[in-house]
C-alpha positions as CSV (number, residue, x, y, z in Angstrom):
1,G,51.2,125.6,142.7
2,W,53.4,128.5,141.8
3,Y,57.0,127.5,141.0
4,N,59.9,129.8,140.2
5,R,62.3,128.8,137.4
6,L,65.2,130.2,135.6
7,F,65.1,130.2,131.8
8,I,68.4,130.8,129.9
9,N,68.6,130.9,126.1
10,F,72.1,130.7,124.6
11,A,72.7,131.9,121.0
12,L,75.9,130.5,119.7
13,R,77.3,131.7,116.4
14,R,80.3,130.6,114.4
15,H,82.3,133.1,112.4
16,I,83.2,131.0,109.3
17,F,85.1,133.8,107.6
18,F,88.0,133.4,110.1
19,F,88.4,129.7,109.2
20,L,88.1,130.4,105.5
21,L,90.8,133.1,105.7
22,Q,93.0,131.2,108.1
23,S,93.0,127.7,106.8
24,Y,90.8,126.8,103.8
25,F,91.8,129.6,101.4
26,P,95.6,129.2,102.0
27,A,95.4,125.5,101.6
28,M,93.5,125.9,98.3
29,L,96.1,128.3,97.1
30,M,98.9,125.9,98.0
31,V,97.3,123.1,96.0
32,M,96.9,125.4,93.0
33,L,100.5,126.6,93.3
34,S,101.7,123.0,93.4
35,W,99.9,122.3,90.2
36,V,101.9,125.1,88.5
37,S,104.8,122.6,88.4
38,F,102.8,120.6,85.8
39,W,103.4,123.4,83.4
40,I,107.1,123.8,84.0
41,D,109.4,121.9,81.7
42,R,110.4,118.5,83.1
43,R,114.1,119.4,82.6
44,A,113.9,122.5,84.8
45,V,114.8,120.5,87.9
46,P,115.6,123.3,90.4
47,A,112.3,125.1,89.6
48,R,110.1,122.1,90.0
49,V,111.9,120.8,93.1
50,S,112.0,124.1,94.9
51,L,108.3,124.7,94.1
52,G,107.4,121.2,95.3
53,I,109.3,121.5,98.6
54,T,108.0,125.0,99.3
55,T,104.4,123.9,98.9
56,V,104.8,120.8,101.0
57,L,106.5,122.7,103.8
58,T,103.9,125.5,103.6
59,M,101.1,122.9,103.8
60,S,102.6,121.3,106.8
61,T,103.0,124.8,108.5
62,I,99.3,125.5,107.8
63,M,98.3,122.1,109.2
64,T,100.4,122.7,112.4
65,G,99.0,126.2,112.9
66,V,95.4,125.1,112.5
67,S,95.7,122.1,114.8
68,A,97.4,124.3,117.4
69,S,94.6,126.8,117.3
70,M,91.8,124.2,117.6
71,P,90.8,122.4,120.8
72,Q,92.2,118.9,121.3
73,V,89.5,116.4,120.7
74,S,89.6,112.6,120.2
75,Y,87.9,112.6,116.8
76,I,88.8,113.9,113.3
77,K,87.4,117.3,112.4
78,A,86.3,118.3,109.0
79,V,89.2,120.8,108.7
80,D,91.6,118.0,109.4
81,V,90.2,116.0,106.5
82,Y,90.3,119.0,104.2
83,L,93.9,119.8,105.1
84,W,95.1,116.2,104.8
85,T,93.5,115.9,101.4
86,S,95.1,119.2,100.3
87,F,98.5,117.9,101.6
88,L,98.0,114.7,99.7
89,F,97.4,116.6,96.5
90,V,100.5,118.8,97.0
91,F,102.6,115.7,97.9
92,L,101.4,113.8,94.9
93,S,102.4,116.6,92.6
94,V,106.0,116.2,93.9
95,I,105.8,112.4,93.4
96,E,104.5,113.0,89.9
97,Y,107.6,114.9,89.0
98,A,109.8,112.2,90.4
99,A,107.9,109.6,88.4
100,V,108.0,111.6,85.2
101,N,111.7,112.3,85.6
102,Y,112.5,108.6,86.2
103,L,110.4,107.3,83.3
104,T,111.8,109.9,80.8
105,T,115.3,109.1,81.9
106,I,114.8,105.4,81.3
107,E,113.1,106.2,77.9
108,E,116.0,108.5,76.8
109,R,118.6,105.8,77.9
110,N,116.7,103.2,75.9
111,Q,116.7,105.4,72.8
112,L,120.4,106.0,73.1
113,K,121.0,102.3,73.4
114,K,119.0,101.7,70.2
115,R,121.3,104.2,68.5
116,G,124.4,102.5,70.0
117,K,125.8,105.6,71.7
118,V,125.7,104.3,75.3
119,Q,127.5,101.3,76.8
120,P,125.0,99.2,78.9
């Protein structure tokens, strides 16, 4: 027989440039900016702390903005993994400074004790 039917073809396209410009590129810049603190002298406390706090807060702002613009789903998206990994790198650069500061303070204190200049 002769049967009528409706045929629809959907062509869906994703504009990746928006996501690159809105989330991936700023996150990459924040990670690179947090690594600048490795080149700053360890005794420049205000510079390293302010750089670390600024990059951590900016990463959290980027993460909040991206999650607010995305649909709420029950699974983890690739952009979430990327942003959380970037946040981890930024946060670990701040922790690195705290560890370096603590270890060099202990080392300097031990050297002063060997010279006999500091009371234990």
